[in-house]
N, CA, C and O of each residue as an XYZ file, in Angstrom:
264
protein
N     189.530      0.595    163.515
C     188.541      1.292    164.246
C     188.665      2.934    164.053
O     189.713      3.537    163.824
N     187.443      3.469    164.189
C     187.321      4.821    163.640
C     187.354      5.743    165.020
O     186.862      5.439    166.107
N     187.944      6.740    164.735
C     188.403      7.702    166.089
C     186.725      8.277    166.218
O     186.362      9.114    165.392
N     186.055      7.947    166.938
C     184.520      8.421    166.992
C     184.694      9.607    167.968
O     183.993     10.602    167.784
N     185.630      9.577    169.056
C     186.047     11.196    169.805
C     186.252     12.229    168.975
O     185.885     13.333    169.379
N     186.755     12.146    167.896
C     186.966     13.279    166.985
C     185.735     13.390    166.567
O     185.111     14.200    167.253
N     185.020     12.836    165.586
C     183.869     12.826    165.264
C     182.919     13.319    166.200
O     182.170     14.212    165.803
N     182.819     12.951    167.246
C     181.835     13.406    168.149
C     181.927     14.968    168.390
O     180.987     15.763    168.361
N     183.207     15.225    168.626
C     183.577     16.626    168.644
C     183.278     17.584    167.690
O     182.652     18.625    167.888
N     183.778     17.168    166.582
C     183.203     17.734    165.263
C     181.675     18.052    165.089
O     181.271     19.080    164.545
N     180.919     17.136    165.571
C     179.288     17.159    165.513
C     178.895     18.188    166.565
O     178.085     19.067    166.273
N     179.445     18.111    167.792
C     179.109     19.109    168.799
C     179.716     20.228    168.499
O     178.967     21.123    168.891
N     180.633     20.672    168.034
C     181.259     22.074    167.756
C     180.375     22.629    166.420
O     180.112     23.832    166.409
N     179.953     21.867    165.400
C     178.865     22.074    164.420
C     177.716     22.707    164.934
O     177.357     23.835    164.594
N     177.027     21.857    165.905
C     175.941     22.147    166.496
C     175.883     23.494    167.292
O     174.983     24.334    167.301
N     177.051     23.482    167.943
C     176.950     24.733    168.900
C     177.335     26.192    167.814
O     176.951     27.322    168.116
N     178.061     25.924    166.679
C     178.297     27.089    165.874
C     177.073     27.362    165.128
O     177.109     28.429    164.515
N     175.874     26.604    165.003
C     174.955     26.632    164.215
C     174.002     27.573    165.255
O     173.469     28.538    164.707
N     173.776     27.419    166.475
C     173.061     27.922    167.253
C     173.968     29.388    167.538
O     173.326     30.378    167.890
N     175.050     29.462    167.422
C     175.847     30.846    167.810
C     175.348     31.672    166.434
O     174.974     32.835    166.585
N     175.343     31.026    164.989
C     174.930     31.719    163.919
C     173.599     32.048    163.914
O     173.251     33.020    163.244
N     172.695     31.346    164.608
C     171.677     31.816    164.369
C     170.817     32.787    165.516
O     169.673     33.233    165.429
N     171.895     32.941    166.690
C     171.877     33.945    167.460
C     172.292     35.365    167.059
O     172.135     36.359    167.768
N     172.757     35.345    166.023
C     173.074     36.814    165.375
C     172.151     37.317    164.890
O     172.253     38.534    164.733
N     171.011     36.732    164.492
C     169.840     37.131    163.691
C     168.468     37.179    164.369
O     167.457     37.757    163.971
N     168.654     36.422    165.520
C     167.329     35.845    166.198
C     167.566     36.004    167.471
O     168.706     36.103    167.926
N     166.414     36.047    168.225
C     166.340     35.934    169.701
C     166.728     34.518    170.208
O     166.394     33.560    169.510
N     167.333     34.328    171.243
C     167.741     32.901    171.744
C     166.548     32.142    171.963
O     166.446     30.968    171.609
N     165.578     32.836    172.582
C     164.183     32.192    172.984
C     163.449     31.729    171.536
O     162.871     30.644    171.478
N     163.508     32.544    170.486
C     162.881     32.192    169.359
C     163.638     31.019    168.444
O     163.276     30.655    167.325
N     164.616     30.593    169.092
C     165.505     29.645    168.079
C     164.915     28.355    168.412
O     164.403     28.309    169.530
N     164.862     27.187    167.632
C     164.168     26.001    168.015
C     165.506     25.187    167.489
O     166.376     25.515    166.682
N     165.307     23.951    168.301
C     166.437     22.949    168.102
C     166.053     22.490    166.557
O     167.018     22.219    165.844
N     164.904     22.391    166.052
C     164.733     22.130    164.455
C     165.354     22.987    163.594
O     165.785     22.668    162.486
N     165.417     24.290    164.189
C     166.332     25.407    163.220
C     167.877     24.939    163.324
O     168.556     24.881    162.299
N     168.337     24.653    164.405
C     169.669     24.314    164.771
C     169.947     23.156    163.934
O     170.910     23.105    163.168
N     169.067     22.200    164.094
C     169.487     21.054    163.127
C     169.565     21.486    161.490
O     170.485     21.201    160.724
N     168.482     22.166    161.209
C     168.509     22.448    159.844
C     169.895     23.041    159.221
O     170.415     22.661    158.172
N     170.398     24.097    160.131
C     171.530     24.672    160.102
C     172.827     23.623    159.778
O     173.680     23.608    158.891
N     172.603     22.941    160.695
C     173.792     21.795    160.488
C     173.609     20.567    159.280
O     174.516     19.869    158.825
N     172.519     20.538    159.002
C     171.901     19.420    158.042
C     172.157     18.020    158.844
O     172.765     17.108    158.284
N     171.625     17.874    160.296
C     171.366     17.076    160.704
C     170.121     16.806    161.178
O     169.227     17.613    160.925
N     169.831     15.609    161.962
C     168.483     15.408    162.583
C     168.228     16.063    163.876
O     169.273     16.372    164.448
N     167.260     16.336    164.442
C     166.929     16.790    165.786
C     167.576     15.677    166.482
O     168.508     15.939    167.241
N     167.152     14.330    166.300
C     167.622     13.087    167.144
C     168.910     13.312    167.319
O     169.276     13.269    168.494
N     169.970     13.609    166.272
C     171.359     13.821    166.591
C     171.701     14.841    167.376
O     172.712     14.600    168.035
N     171.105     16.173    167.595
C     171.356     16.921    168.424
C     170.992     16.395    169.947
O     171.775     16.684    170.852
N     170.039     15.775    170.176
C     169.485     15.310    171.465
C     170.431     14.004    172.031
O     170.437     13.606    173.196
N     171.245     13.433    170.877
C     172.111     12.362    171.192
C     173.072     13.173    171.877
O     173.432     12.644    172.928
N     173.564     14.183    171.660
C     174.663     15.118    172.259
C     174.288     16.088    173.312
O     174.945     16.343    174.321
N     173.361     16.505    173.021
C     172.746     17.871    174.205
C     171.112     17.482    174.686
O     170.240     17.067    173.922
N     170.991     17.690    175.882
C     169.740     17.326    176.503
C     168.809     18.525    176.125
O     167.651     18.312    175.767
N     169.277     19.673    176.200
C     168.671     21.142    176.022
C     169.306     21.949    175.028
O     170.327     21.558    174.462
N     168.699     23.194    174.745
C     169.237     24.209    174.030
C     170.268     24.978    174.895
O     171.171     25.562    174.296
N     170.222     25.028    176.112
C     170.816     25.437    177.109
C     172.539     24.747    177.249
O     173.645     25.271    177.376
N     172.088     23.441    177.155
C     173.413     22.695    177.064
C     174.246     22.800    175.836
O     175.425     22.448    175.793
N     173.646     23.250    174.941
C     174.654     23.797    173.643
C     175.272     25.063    173.835
O     176.464     25.308    173.653
N     174.394     25.851    174.211
C     174.890     27.153    174.556
C     176.061     27.138    175.425
O     177.123     27.671    175.103
N     175.853     26.488    176.599
C     176.872     26.387    177.494
C     178.162     25.691    176.970
O     179.279     26.061    177.332
N     177.971     24.742    176.163
C     179.106     24.049    175.617
C     179.813     25.002    174.609
O     181.035     24.969    174.459
N     179.007     25.847    173.928
C     180.043     26.929    173.030
C     180.584     27.703    174.018
O     181.784     27.935    173.874
N     180.094     28.134    174.900
C     180.811     29.366    176.020
C     182.157     28.408    176.561
O     183.248     28.975    176.509
N     182.128     27.066    177.049
C     183.130     26.492    177.470
C     184.158     26.287    176.430
O     185.338     26.359    176.775
N     183.842     26.029    175.137
C     184.895     26.000    174.123
C     185.592     27.397    173.740
O     186.733     27.415    173.278
N     184.887     28.501    173.945
C     185.407     29.621    173.885
C     186.484     29.974    174.753
O     187.522     30.550    174.426
N     186.105     29.528    176.036
C     187.096     29.996    177.312
C     188.453     29.319    177.012
O     189.403     29.474    177.779
């Protein structure tokens, strides 16, 4: 049996880190989910499996920093 929990956490962290890296050079409002997916080398569909909105990704990133 695979440890899906660890895999899910790794994917969520990668998505959150991709958003943070994009924010360094772009306005948050201008960043698209497609751009986040491209940085992670995953599909938009995968992002939407883990997060409903871009705001949820940002919120997840803040929670993991605290």
